[in-house]
Backbone as CSV, one residue per row, in Angstrom:
resi,resn,N_x,N_y,N_z,CA_x,CA_y,CA_z,C_x,C_y,C_z
1,MET,0.849,-1.191,0.000,0.000,0.000,0.000,0.885,1.242,0.000
2,SER,0.606,2.180,-0.855,1.392,3.399,-0.927,0.842,4.442,0.045
3,THR,1.690,5.349,0.423,1.309,6.408,1.335,1.640,7.739,0.707
4,LYS,0.780,8.726,0.919,1.053,10.047,0.384,0.758,11.091,1.440
5,ILE,1.365,12.233,1.258,1.198,13.325,2.195,0.974,14.598,1.394
6,GLY,-0.033,15.356,1.778,-0.334,16.601,1.081,0.119,17.787,1.906
7,PHE,0.724,18.781,1.257,1.205,19.960,1.942,0.474,21.186,1.411
8,ASN,0.040,22.036,2.329,-0.605,23.284,1.933,-0.283,24.316,2.998
9,PHE,0.643,25.216,2.699,1.075,26.185,3.677,0.712,27.584,3.220
10,SER,0.436,28.448,4.189,0.211,29.855,3.912,0.940,30.666,4.962
11,GLU,1.206,31.927,4.646,1.927,32.803,5.569,0.988,33.857,6.120
12,ASN,1.171,34.243,7.384,0.460,35.376,7.953,1.108,36.650,7.443
13,ILE,0.387,37.433,6.673,0.927,38.662,6.101,0.430,39.847,6.921
14,PRO,1.310,40.701,7.435,0.887,41.860,8.208,-0.111,42.704,7.430
15,GLU,-1.008,43.351,8.163,-2.072,44.133,7.524,-1.515,45.209,6.624
16,ARG,-0.434,45.899,7.071,0.152,46.957,6.257,0.621,46.413,4.921
17,GLU,1.269,45.233,4.935,1.766,44.646,3.704,0.615,44.228,2.811
18,THR,-0.492,43.751,3.413,-1.655,43.361,2.634,-2.210,44.551,1.868
19,VAL,-2.307,45.709,2.559,-2.806,46.925,1.909,-1.900,47.330,0.773
20,MET,-0.583,47.273,0.991,0.360,47.651,-0.056,0.243,46.735,-1.254
21,ARG,-0.010,45.437,-1.017,-0.154,44.503,-2.119,-1.398,44.819,-2.941
22,GLU,-2.418,45.371,-2.304,-3.631,45.726,-3.038,-3.413,46.961,-3.898
23,ILE,-2.482,47.818,-3.451,-2.222,49.044,-4.196,-1.368,48.772,-5.418
24,ILE,-0.339,47.903,-5.247,0.560,47.588,-6.353,0.166,46.248,-6.961
25,ASN,0.893,45.837,-7.966,0.659,44.533,-8.570,0.730,43.450,-7.501
26,GLU,-0.267,42.587,-7.448,-0.364,41.593,-6.397,0.832,40.653,-6.377
27,GLU,1.438,40.406,-7.528,2.530,39.459,-7.601,3.886,40.098,-7.308
28,THR,3.925,41.416,-7.128,5.171,42.103,-6.859,5.458,42.085,-5.366
29,PRO,6.558,41.501,-4.920,6.840,41.443,-3.484,7.159,42.811,-2.929
30,VAL,6.786,43.024,-1.680,7.103,44.266,-1.004,8.491,44.143,-0.400
31,ILE,9.414,44.960,-0.854,10.798,44.884,-0.393,11.145,46.185,0.330
32,GLN,11.506,46.062,1.590,11.958,47.203,2.366,13.454,47.077,2.611
33,LYS,14.174,48.150,2.426,15.592,48.132,2.745,15.757,47.842,4.228
34,SER,16.741,47.015,4.544,16.870,46.595,5.934,18.298,46.189,6.255
35,LEU,18.597,46.181,7.545,19.798,45.548,8.064,19.365,44.231,8.699
36,VAL,20.048,43.162,8.319,19.599,41.829,8.694,20.698,41.123,9.471
37,GLU,20.369,40.658,10.670,21.294,39.829,11.441,21.096,38.379,11.039
38,ILE,22.206,37.717,10.721,22.145,36.350,10.204,23.070,35.456,11.025
39,LYS,22.526,34.318,11.465,23.306,33.324,12.212,23.740,32.216,11.263
40,PHE,25.035,31.899,11.301,25.600,30.870,10.442,26.039,29.668,11.278
41,PRO,26.036,28.484,10.676,26.504,27.304,11.402,27.952,27.467,11.858
42,ASP,28.220,27.043,13.079,29.578,27.037,13.630,30.181,28.425,13.785
43,VAL,29.353,29.476,13.721,29.824,30.837,13.954,29.191,31.331,15.252
44,TYR,30.008,31.856,16.155,29.573,32.155,17.517,28.435,33.171,17.569
45,LYS,28.547,34.250,16.805,27.544,35.314,16.888,27.023,35.668,15.495
46,PRO,25.840,36.275,15.435,25.307,36.678,14.124,26.125,37.824,13.520
47,TYR,26.097,37.894,12.193,26.680,39.014,11.473,25.564,39.806,10.812
48,THR,25.819,41.101,10.597,24.804,41.991,10.038,25.105,42.298,8.577
49,TYR,24.067,42.226,7.745,24.195,42.459,6.301,23.114,43.433,5.851
50,TYR,23.407,44.093,4.739,22.433,45.008,4.135,21.586,44.241,3.130
51,ASN,20.291,44.507,3.121,19.367,43.835,2.203,18.491,44.850,1.491
52,ASP,18.512,44.829,0.174,17.583,45.643,-0.613,16.995,44.843,-1.775
53,SER,17.096,43.514,-1.690,16.674,42.679,-2.815,15.557,41.695,-2.486
54,PHE,15.323,41.434,-1.195,14.383,40.379,-0.828,13.427,40.843,0.272
55,SER,12.225,40.300,0.216,11.272,40.480,1.302,11.557,39.394,2.333
56,LEU,12.136,39.788,3.468,12.624,38.817,4.437,11.821,38.854,5.733
57,LYS,11.849,37.724,6.418,11.275,37.620,7.761,12.208,36.773,8.607
58,ILE,12.061,36.852,9.906,12.885,36.048,10.800,12.629,34.568,10.525
59,GLY,13.703,33.818,10.428,13.617,32.397,10.108,13.933,32.064,8.671
60,ASP,13.940,33.084,7.784,14.301,32.829,6.389,15.751,32.367,6.300
61,ARG,16.011,31.531,5.324,17.374,31.049,5.064,17.925,31.759,3.844
62,VAL,19.124,32.318,3.999,19.661,33.207,2.975,21.147,32.921,2.732
63,PHE,21.636,33.455,1.597,23.053,33.472,1.267,23.522,34.925,1.218
64,VAL,24.807,35.142,1.488,25.377,36.486,1.500,26.671,36.490,0.698
65,ASP,27.169,37.685,0.418,28.506,37.766,-0.162,29.513,38.031,0.950
66,GLY,30.779,38.085,0.591,31.802,38.270,1.603,32.450,36.954,2.002
67,LYS,33.052,36.916,3.175,33.838,35.750,3.588,32.964,34.522,3.860
68,LEU,31.683,34.708,4.080,30.778,33.578,4.305,29.938,33.269,3.069
69,GLU,30.399,33.713,1.920,29.699,33.420,0.668,29.613,31.910,0.458
70,GLY,28.428,31.432,0.096,28.221,30.016,-0.129,27.735,29.262,1.091
71,VAL,27.762,29.916,2.269,27.281,29.294,3.504,25.874,29.806,3.787
72,MET,24.922,28.911,3.957,23.558,29.347,4.226,23.401,29.734,5.692
73,GLY,22.767,30.873,5.923,22.496,31.343,7.269,21.009,31.541,7.496
74,VAL,20.641,31.792,8.746,19.244,31.988,9.127,19.062,33.402,9.660
75,VAL,18.036,34.100,9.177,17.742,35.451,9.632,17.222,35.398,11.070
76,VAL,17.878,36.145,11.974,17.459,36.155,13.380,16.960,37.523,13.833
77,ASN,17.218,38.562,13.057,16.721,39.887,13.423,16.747,40.796,12.201
78,ILE,15.774,41.708,12.123,15.677,42.634,10.992,15.435,44.032,11.525
79,THR,16.195,45.011,11.016,16.035,46.417,11.398,15.733,47.238,10.158
80,TYR,14.674,48.063,10.255,14.280,48.886,9.111,14.670,50.355,9.281
81,ASN,14.971,50.793,10.485,15.366,52.173,10.738,16.882,52.224,10.911
82,PHE,17.564,52.789,9.934,19.024,52.800,9.986,19.579,53.807,8.994
83,LYS,20.818,54.171,9.202,21.600,54.940,8.230,23.013,54.414,8.309
84,ILE,23.531,53.909,7.191,24.829,53.255,7.196,25.684,53.770,6.039
85,LYS,26.967,53.530,6.157,27.887,53.723,5.037,27.896,52.409,4.263
86,LEU,27.372,52.435,3.065,27.109,51.209,2.318,28.367,50.374,2.108
87,SER,29.498,51.011,1.938,30.731,50.261,1.682,31.179,49.438,2.889
88,ASP,30.592,49.692,4.058,30.961,48.957,5.270,30.208,47.638,5.408
89,TYR,29.250,47.385,4.541,28.386,46.221,4.720,28.363,45.325,3.487
90,LYS,28.408,44.040,3.728,28.147,43.061,2.682,26.634,42.878,2.559
91,ARG,26.213,42.189,1.485,24.786,42.125,1.159,24.218,40.710,1.233
92,VAL,22.908,40.653,1.402,22.163,39.422,1.190,22.006,39.242,-0.312
93,ILE,22.431,38.087,-0.840,22.406,37.884,-2.289,21.468,36.770,-2.735
94,GLY,20.939,35.995,-1.794,20.053,34.899,-2.180,19.137,34.507,-1.032
95,LYS,17.965,34.011,-1.368,16.978,33.574,-0.379,16.397,32.241,-0.815
96,ALA,16.311,31.303,0.123,15.708,30.008,-0.180,14.212,30.168,-0.389
97,GLU,13.710,29.632,-1.501,12.277,29.692,-1.798,11.599,28.493,-1.134
98,THR,10.878,28.744,-0.049,10.350,27.658,0.773,8.853,27.450,0.635
99,ASN,8.211,28.197,-0.250,6.767,28.029,-0.440,6.502,26.798,-1.312
100,VAL,6.091,25.715,-0.688,5.860,24.453,-1.389,4.412,24.022,-1.172
101,GLN,3.707,23.752,-2.243,2.348,23.240,-2.171,2.197,22.105,-3.170
102,GLY,1.598,21.021,-2.748,1.415,19.901,-3.657,1.343,18.594,-2.906
103,GLU,1.284,17.527,-3.656,1.160,16.187,-3.087,2.479,15.451,-3.228
104,PHE,2.954,14.928,-2.102,4.200,14.183,-2.061,3.944,12.789,-1.504
105,HIS,4.652,11.810,-2.056,4.486,10.420,-1.648,5.758,9.936,-0.957
106,PHE,5.598,8.972,-0.076,6.747,8.392,0.598,7.500,7.477,-0.362
107,ALA,8.831,7.654,-0.372,9.682,6.831,-1.233,10.987,6.557,-0.498
108,GLY,10.931,5.696,0.497,12.117,5.379,1.274,12.608,6.579,2.056
109,SER,13.861,6.941,1.852,14.457,8.076,2.560,14.025,9.418,1.980
110,HIS,13.284,9.403,0.887,12.893,10.612,0.181,11.363,10.720,0.090
111,PHE,10.913,11.928,-0.234,9.563,12.140,-0.739,9.658,12.225,-2.259
112,VAL,8.570,11.856,-2.944,8.524,11.994,-4.391,7.207,12.642,-4.791
113,THR,7.267,13.561,-5.738,6.081,14.200,-6.275,6.046,14.026,-7.783
114,PHE,4.852,13.979,-8.325,4.673,13.856,-9.773,4.055,15.122,-10.356
115,ASP,3.988,16.148,-9.540,3.476,17.455,-9.945,4.661,18.318,-10.400
116,PRO,4.732,18.692,-11.681,5.881,19.463,-12.187,6.042,20.826,-11.532
117,ASN,5.001,21.304,-10.828,5.059,22.630,-10.220,5.294,22.591,-8.711
118,ALA,5.317,21.405,-8.113,5.400,21.313,-6.653,6.772,21.701,-6.123
119,LEU,7.826,21.131,-6.689,9.185,21.436,-6.243,10.124,21.334,-7.429
120,THR,10.162,22.394,-8.224,10.983,22.405,-9.423,12.470,22.431,-9.064
121,TYR,13.270,22.059,-10.029,14.725,22.108,-9.843,15.172,23.521,-9.482
122,GLU,14.619,24.517,-10.164,15.024,25.900,-9.918,14.735,26.314,-8.478
123,LYS,13.578,25.885,-7.949,13.242,26.219,-6.567,14.129,25.434,-5.603
124,ALA,14.293,24.150,-5.847,15.116,23.337,-4.957,16.549,23.834,-4.918
125,LEU,17.054,24.343,-6.033,18.438,24.804,-6.085,18.692,25.920,-5.081
126,THR,17.672,26.733,-4.789,17.842,27.829,-3.822,18.018,27.296,-2.405
127,TRP,17.741,26.011,-2.183,17.949,25.395,-0.866,19.396,24.949,-0.675
128,PHE,20.147,24.930,-1.760,21.484,24.344,-1.723,22.608,25.308,-2.070
129,LYS,22.364,26.228,-3.017,23.469,27.017,-3.557,23.104,28.491,-3.644
130,ALA,24.117,29.314,-3.427,23.943,30.753,-3.620,23.837,31.058,-5.107
131,PRO,23.148,32.142,-5.469,23.090,32.518,-6.892,24.483,32.743,-7.442
132,GLU,24.683,32.353,-8.683,25.980,32.498,-9.321,25.914,33.558,-10.413
133,GLU,27.036,34.215,-10.635,27.120,35.134,-11.758,26.981,34.349,-13.053
134,ASN,26.517,35.030,-14.072,26.335,34.362,-15.364,27.655,33.774,-15.848
135,GLU,27.643,32.480,-16.046,28.817,31.772,-16.532,28.493,31.109,-17.864
136,GLU,29.487,31.016,-18.716,29.296,30.347,-19.993,29.712,28.889,-19.848
137,TYR,28.786,27.984,-20.154,29.053,26.560,-20.050,29.075,25.941,-21.446
138,VAL,29.951,24.974,-21.643,29.965,24.200,-22.882,30.000,22.724,-22.505
139,SER,29.481,21.876,-23.372,29.506,20.436,-23.134,29.669,19.721,-24.462
140,GLY,30.075,18.491,-24.367,30.220,17.673,-25.568,29.793,16.252,-25.280
141,THR,29.484,15.504,-26.310,29.070,14.117,-26.132,29.532,13.283,-27.312
142,ASP,29.827,12.007,-27.038,30.198,11.106,-28.130,29.011,10.276,-28.597
143,GLY,27.826,10.539,-28.019,26.614,9.872,-28.486,26.387,8.486,-27.917
144,THR,27.278,8.016,-27.042,27.105,6.679,-26.487,26.110,6.696,-25.331
145,SER,25.580,5.506,-25.032,24.653,5.354,-23.917,24.907,4.006,-23.253
146,PHE,24.304,3.798,-22.101,24.453,2.539,-21.384,23.187,2.277,-20.578
147,ALA,22.968,1.029,-20.253,21.755,0.625,-19.538,21.857,1.019,-18.071
148,LEU,20.817,1.661,-17.576,20.803,2.045,-16.171,20.793,0.824,-15.265
149,GLU,20.090,-0.211,-15.656,19.935,-1.384,-14.799,21.267,-2.060,-14.522
150,THR,22.123,-2.176,-15.514,23.382,-2.898,-15.354,24.601,-1.988,-15.302
151,LEU,24.476,-0.774,-15.848,25.573,0.187,-15.959,26.716,-0.331,-16.829
152,ASP,26.432,-1.367,-17.622,27.442,-1.895,-18.531,27.821,-0.852,-19.581
153,GLY,29.096,-0.726,-19.803,29.569,0.203,-20.818,30.020,1.534,-20.258
154,LEU,29.770,1.778,-18.973,30.228,3.020,-18.362,31.433,2.720,-17.487
155,LYS,32.530,3.378,-17.762,33.770,3.095,-17.054,33.997,4.106,-15.931
156,PHE,33.966,3.606,-14.702,34.253,4.402,-13.523,35.600,3.991,-12.953
157,ASP,36.296,4.961,-12.427,37.472,4.658,-11.629,37.020,3.929,-10.368
158,GLU,37.800,2.950,-9.913,37.420,2.166,-8.736,37.216,3.062,-7.510
159,TYR,38.038,4.078,-7.406,37.917,5.025,-6.290,36.563,5.714,-6.321
160,ASP,36.130,6.156,-7.514,34.854,6.852,-7.637,33.678,5.907,-7.445
161,LEU,33.849,4.640,-7.833,32.793,3.662,-7.579,32.537,3.511,-6.087
162,GLU,33.586,3.316,-5.335,33.436,3.123,-3.893,32.907,4.377,-3.216
163,ASN,33.450,5.508,-3.607,32.992,6.760,-3.004,31.572,7.109,-3.438
164,GLY,31.240,6.788,-4.682,29.876,7.018,-5.147,28.860,6.184,-4.394
165,LYS,29.213,4.925,-4.107,28.338,4.065,-3.300,28.140,4.660,-1.915
166,ASP,29.225,5.174,-1.337,29.128,5.784,-0.009,28.222,7.015,-0.029
167,VAL,28.382,7.853,-1.053,27.535,9.047,-1.175,26.070,8.645,-1.279
168,TYR,25.791,7.647,-2.091,24.419,7.154,-2.251,23.873,6.587,-0.945
169,MET,24.648,5.751,-0.270,24.197,5.124,0.973,23.966,6.158,2.077
170,GLU,24.713,7.250,2.033,24.566,8.309,3.030,23.553,9.367,2.594
171,ASN,22.735,9.045,1.594,21.681,9.947,1.092,22.239,11.278,0.610
172,GLY,23.393,11.210,-0.072,23.996,12.413,-0.605,23.267,12.981,-1.808
173,VAL,22.470,12.141,-2.499,21.654,12.647,-3.616,20.380,13.197,-2.989
174,GLU,20.405,14.470,-2.647,19.324,15.046,-1.859,18.142,15.481,-2.710
175,TYR,18.382,15.763,-3.988,17.290,16.135,-4.899,17.543,15.488,-6.249
176,LEU,16.481,14.993,-6.858,16.585,14.360,-8.174,15.301,14.615,-8.938
177,GLU,15.440,15.118,-10.164,14.280,15.423,-11.004,14.442,14.747,-12.353
178,LEU,13.351,14.147,-12.838,13.309,13.611,-14.192,12.093,14.194,-14.889
179,ASN,12.343,15.015,-15.883,11.287,15.699,-16.623,11.322,15.202,-18.062
180,GLY,10.439,14.260,-18.368,10.508,13.613,-19.676,11.740,12.731,-19.733
181,THR,12.690,13.119,-20.578,13.943,12.358,-20.682,15.118,13.070,-20.024
182,LYS,14.921,14.296,-19.571,16.010,15.093,-19.018,16.004,15.028,-17.494
183,GLY,17.163,14.709,-16.934,17.274,14.584,-15.497,18.332,15.497,-14.915
184,ARG,18.085,15.932,-13.665,19.053,16.740,-12.936,19.036,16.307,-11.476
185,ALA,20.193,16.312,-10.860,20.308,15.928,-9.457,21.192,16.926,-8.739
186,ILE,20.929,17.088,-7.446,21.778,17.889,-6.577,22.391,16.930,-5.565
187,VAL,23.698,16.770,-5.668,24.418,15.807,-4.844,25.298,16.580,-3.860
188,VAL,25.145,16.283,-2.576,25.848,17.045,-1.547,26.931,16.179,-0.915
189,THR,28.177,16.610,-1.096,29.313,15.999,-0.395,29.959,17.128,0.406
190,SER,31.184,17.524,0.073,31.757,18.684,0.749,31.045,19.968,0.332
191,LYS,30.461,19.959,-0.854,29.637,21.054,-1.335,28.641,20.484,-2.341
192,PRO,27.552,21.202,-2.629,26.584,20.689,-3.595,27.156,20.681,-5.009
193,CYS,26.887,19.609,-5.739,27.264,19.499,-7.149,26.033,19.143,-7.971
194,ILE,25.980,19.664,-9.175,24.848,19.412,-10.078,25.244,18.343,-11.087
195,VAL,24.407,17.326,-11.203,24.588,16.260,-12.189,23.438,16.336,-13.180
196,GLU,23.740,16.242,-14.461,22.727,16.243,-15.512,22.870,14.974,-16.341
197,PHE,21.742,14.511,-16.883,21.771,13.295,-17.688,20.518,13.221,-18.554
198,THR,20.574,12.331,-19.525,19.404,11.995,-20.330,19.054,10.528,-20.066
199,TYR,17.762,10.275,-19.844,17.303,8.903,-19.588,16.166,8.591,-20.554
200,LYS,16.380,7.582,-21.397,15.384,7.233,-22.407,15.437,5.745,-22.678
201,ASN,14.275,5.104,-22.603,14.163,3.666,-22.883,15.158,2.838,-22.072
202,GLY,15.320,3.219,-20.806,16.213,2.466,-19.930,17.681,2.772,-20.103
203,GLU,18.020,3.714,-21.000,19.414,4.027,-21.294,19.787,5.415,-20.771
204,ILE,21.007,5.516,-20.267,21.564,6.782,-19.808,22.551,7.304,-20.846
205,SER,22.461,8.586,-21.135,23.437,9.240,-22.002,23.623,10.677,-21.523
206,GLU,24.605,11.352,-22.118,24.867,12.765,-21.804,24.929,12.990,-20.292
207,LEU,25.781,12.232,-19.637,25.945,12.289,-18.191,27.059,13.276,-17.856
208,TYR,26.712,14.352,-17.136,27.678,15.392,-16.821,27.605,15.752,-15.338
209,CYS,28.734,16.167,-14.784,28.781,16.730,-13.442,29.599,18.011,-13.488
210,GLU,29.261,18.954,-12.655,29.967,20.236,-12.661,31.262,20.205,-11.848
211,CYS,31.589,19.072,-11.225,32.837,19.006,-10.465,34.014,18.933,-11.441
212,TYR,35.207,18.878,-10.903,36.414,19.012,-11.728,36.761,17.758,-12.521
213,HIS,36.093,16.639,-12.273,36.426,15.395,-12.976,36.084,15.497,-14.460
214,VAL,36.928,14.914,-15.297,36.622,14.839,-16.723,36.046,13.478,-17.084
215,THR,36.084,12.542,-16.159,35.462,11.230,-16.340,34.315,11.109,-15.347
216,PRO,33.408,10.137,-15.530,32.296,9.985,-14.585,32.797,9.900,-13.144
217,CYS,32.190,10.680,-12.262,32.693,10.860,-10.907,31.772,10.203,-9.887
218,LYS,32.109,10.358,-8.621,31.310,9.777,-7.548,29.908,10.376,-7.506
219,HIS,29.772,11.666,-7.863,28.453,12.296,-7.874,27.567,11.654,-8.944
220,CYS,28.161,11.372,-10.097,27.425,10.715,-11.183,26.971,9.318,-10.765
221,PHE,27.878,8.558,-10.179,27.542,7.183,-9.808,26.464,7.165,-8.729
222,ALA,26.574,8.044,-7.741,25.548,8.128,-6.704,24.193,8.495,-7.303
223,THR,24.196,9.396,-8.279,22.950,9.796,-8.942,22.307,8.620,-9.659
224,LEU,23.108,7.832,-10.363,22.571,6.680,-11.086,21.958,5.661,-10.121
225,LEU,22.603,5.444,-8.997,22.056,4.507,-8.010,20.743,5.024,-7.430
226,GLN,20.684,6.326,-7.160,19.453,6.907,-6.617,18.339,6.885,-7.664
227,LEU,18.687,7.164,-8.909,17.699,7.118,-9.984,17.132,5.717,-10.136
228,ARG,17.990,4.735,-10.107,17.544,3.353,-10.240,16.622,2.965,-9.087
229,GLU,16.995,3.345,-7.872,16.154,3.043,-6.709,14.789,3.723,-6.818
230,THR,14.789,4.988,-7.208,13.542,5.749,-7.280,12.619,5.203,-8.348
231,LEU,13.164,4.870,-9.509,12.334,4.321,-10.582,11.719,2.982,-10.183
232,LYS,12.455,2.165,-9.450,11.905,0.896,-8.984,10.774,1.127,-7.989
233,CYS,10.952,2.105,-7.112,9.911,2.448,-6.152,8.661,2.950,-6.863
234,ILE,8.853,3.781,-7.880,7.720,4.315,-8.642,6.999,3.192,-9.388
235,GLU,7.762,2.316,-10.018,7.158,1.207,-10.761,6.316,0.328,-9.840
236,LYS,6.776,0.132,-8.628,6.083,-0.738,-7.681,4.861,-0.072,-7.060
237,ASN,4.960,1.240,-6.772,3.933,1.886,-5.961,3.162,3.011,-6.644
238,TYR,3.774,3.682,-7.616,3.170,4.909,-8.136,3.177,4.984,-9.656
239,SER,3.067,3.859,-10.325,3.204,3.858,-11.788,2.129,4.701,-12.464
240,SER,0.906,4.661,-11.960,-0.177,5.421,-12.592,0.043,6.919,-12.438
241,GLU,0.552,7.355,-11.282,0.816,8.779,-11.063,1.918,9.276,-11.997
242,PHE,2.946,8.456,-12.174,4.052,8.840,-13.046,3.612,8.905,-14.505
243,GLU,2.788,7.979,-14.918,2.332,7.948,-16.301,1.539,9.189,-16.673
244,LYS,0.872,9.795,-15.718,0.034,10.963,-16.008,0.864,12.179,-16.414
245,THR,2.044,12.332,-15.829,2.832,13.546,-16.063,4.185,13.287,-16.708
246,ASN,4.650,12.037,-16.685,5.990,11.711,-17.177,7.034,12.587,-16.494
247,TYR,6.821,12.814,-15.201,7.684,13.696,-14.412,7.722,13.195,-12.974
248,PHE,8.896,13.308,-12.364,8.959,13.163,-10.916,10.101,14.002,-10.372
249,ALA,9.948,14.397,-9.127,11.034,15.028,-8.375,11.044,14.393,-6.999
250,THR,12.233,14.059,-6.530,12.360,13.450,-5.217,13.316,14.269,-4.366
251,ILE,12.966,14.422,-3.091,13.740,15.253,-2.177,13.950,14.495,-0.866
252,LEU,15.122,14.591,-0.306,15.427,13.941,0.959,14.470,14.445,2.037
253,LYS,13.909,13.545,2.821,12.883,13.927,3.800,13.372,15.008,4.755
254,GLY,14.577,14.825,5.288,15.092,15.806,6.238,15.243,17.182,5.623
255,LYS,15.744,17.233,4.396,15.897,18.509,3.707,14.538,19.158,3.471
256,PHE,13.557,18.354,3.106,12.221,18.879,2.845,11.637,19.528,4.099
257,PHE,11.718,18.832,5.223,11.152,19.379,6.443,11.910,20.618,6.910
258,THR,13.225,20.634,6.735,14.004,21.800,7.140,13.565,23.056,6.414
259,PHE,13.295,22.934,5.117,12.999,24.121,4.322,11.503,24.363,4.108
260,ALA,10.740,23.318,3.869,9.335,23.507,3.507,8.400,23.490,4.702
261,VAL,8.865,23.003,5.851,7.975,22.841,7.002,8.421,23.658,8.208
262,ASP,9.691,23.545,8.595,10.128,24.126,9.864,9.888,25.628,9.963
263,SER,10.003,26.352,8.843,9.892,27.808,8.894,8.453,28.302,8.815
264,LYS,7.483,27.389,8.670,6.098,27.788,8.510,5.398,27.956,9.853
265,THR,4.522,28.946,9.917,3.742,29.181,11.130,2.283,28.802,10.959
266,THR,1.829,28.644,9.739,0.462,28.210,9.470,0.472,27.194,8.340
267,GLY,-0.636,26.524,8.137,-0.749,25.537,7.066,-1.177,24.195,7.613
268,SER,-1.122,23.181,6.783,-1.592,21.860,7.203,-0.822,20.774,6.499
269,ILE,-0.787,19.612,7.147,-0.230,18.402,6.577,-1.293,17.331,6.673
270,LYS,-1.560,16.672,5.575,-2.602,15.651,5.553,-2.007,14.306,5.114
271,LEU,-2.058,13.324,5.994,-1.557,12.001,5.692,-2.704,11.112,5.232
272,LYS,-2.430,10.257,4.225,-3.432,9.313,3.747,-2.828,7.924,3.709
């Protein structure tokens, strides 16, 4: 028997902000310039940053520039009345998008959804990485493919095989999306890495990772193992749901609750 969980969260919006939203375009966020105190992991005290790009509240998870760039912090205090010398302050440069609504099913250590709008790759990426400056990427392929079930024909270094198994067993593939034939994964080891691939008729091709390896790496191997596990789970428990959209996204349960649940003050969870 399969199990599913429905999420529907809403935020309490202050009356003043509600009025302002009625005056301006409803979809335009209200952004007030602010000084924001942010607590980072393993850092004794909060640091203060200038924010003019995001509508923030206490508990939001954000990225900043400066010496803690790439480290996610939590907003612990916000000040709107201030006058500062701008050059003395670093900025908030990214905010995790935690508004998630949709139906998610249990899939081992992960949740899985078949709704293409519930937790897109673009939204999930804000849970893992700071925004990056525009970079030019190039890729190449020799057109070969290999069977996901057996992985025959794909040559891994023995070191990467063992380490990839460890990453997979430790739930390092925290997010995985398959949209039609195109797949993307977010694999977390010392830092998050993005893996991309094509999956068609049981075959994997165009397998890439953004890490420094020029051959298939541990992130790639962990992704393939997680993909194989997830597809087997879907075939056994959720084949009809998958057939309707030809899409799935899976997210590690702990990561999901940290971002989509813990910061919410209202909403509901419905188990079936």
